[in-house]
C-alpha positions in Angstrom: -40.6 90.1 -45.5 -43.4 90.3 -42.9 -44.6 87.1 -41.1 -47.9 87.3 -39.4 -49.4 83.8 -39.8 -50.5 82.1 -36.6 -53.3 80.2 -34.9 -54.8 82.5 -32.2 -55.3 81.7 -28.5 -58.7 79.9 -28.7 -57.4 77.5 -31.4 -54.1 76.8 -29.6 -56.0 76.1 -26.4 -58.4 73.7 -28.2 -55.7 71.8 -30.0 -52.2 72.5 -28.6 -50.3 70.1 -30.9 -51.9 71.8 -34.0 -51.0 75.2 -32.4 -47.4 74.1 -32.1 -47.3 72.8 -35.6 -48.6 76.0 -37.1 -47.1 78.6 -34.8 -43.7 77.1 -34.0 -42.9 74.6 -36.8 -44.5 76.9 -39.4 -42.2 79.8 -38.3 -39.1 77.5 -38.3 -40.0 76.3 -41.8 -40.5 79.9 -43.1 -37.2 81.1 -41.7 -35.2 78.1 -42.9 -36.7 78.4 -46.4 -35.7 82.0 -46.5 -32.2 81.1 -45.4 -31.9 78.2 -47.9 -33.1 80.4 -50.8 -30.6 83.2 -49.9 -33.1 85.8 -48.8 -31.1 89.0 -48.5 -33.6 91.2 -46.6 -34.8 91.5 -43.1 -37.8 89.7 -41.6 -40.3 91.1 -39.2 -42.6 88.8 -37.4 -45.4 89.3 -34.9 -44.9 88.8 -31.2 -47.6 89.1 -28.6 -48.4 90.5 -25.2 -49.1 86.8 -24.3 -45.3 86.3 -23.8 -45.2 88.6 -20.8 -46.3 88.4 -17.2 -49.2 90.7 -16.0 -46.8 93.6 -15.6 -45.4 93.2 -19.2 -41.8 92.9 -17.8 -40.6 89.3 -18.0 -41.1 86.4 -20.3 -43.8 84.5 -18.4 -46.4 83.2 -20.9 -50.0 84.0 -20.1 -51.2 80.8 -22.0 -50.1 78.2 -24.5 -50.1 80.7 -27.3 -47.6 82.7 -25.3 -45.4 79.6 -24.9 -45.3 79.3 -28.7 -44.5 83.0 -29.2 -41.6 82.7 -26.8 -40.3 79.8 -28.7 -40.4 82.0 -31.8 -38.6 84.8 -30.1 -35.3 82.9 -30.1 -35.5 80.9 -33.4 -35.6 83.7 -35.9 -32.7 85.6 -34.3 -30.6 82.4 -34.5 -31.5 81.8 -38.1 -31.0 85.4 -39.0 -27.4 85.4 -37.5 -26.5 82.3 -39.5 -28.0 83.8 -42.7 -26.6 87.3 -41.9 -29.9 89.1 -42.1 -31.8 90.8 -39.4 -35.0 89.3 -37.9 -37.1 91.4 -35.5 -40.0 90.6 -33.3 -42.7 93.3 -33.5 -45.0 93.5 -30.5 -46.3 95.4 -27.6 
């Protein structure tokens, strides 16, 4: 399964609670639904350059969108371990 749904930077900046609802809670809901329904495949989801500092080396969010993406970096890996399927972030 491939997960690409998200509100982009301008929308997250304009309405941070809505950005968190869609980008973080939405991702949690997707991964939990997959686990509850016994998904037996891997999940790939989009990361973003917004999670890195200017040099692209450390997790230092460039904006609120980057904060949400960092939150999503840990959650799918945790759910995937419990469900015994791989979850991978795809990004720069």
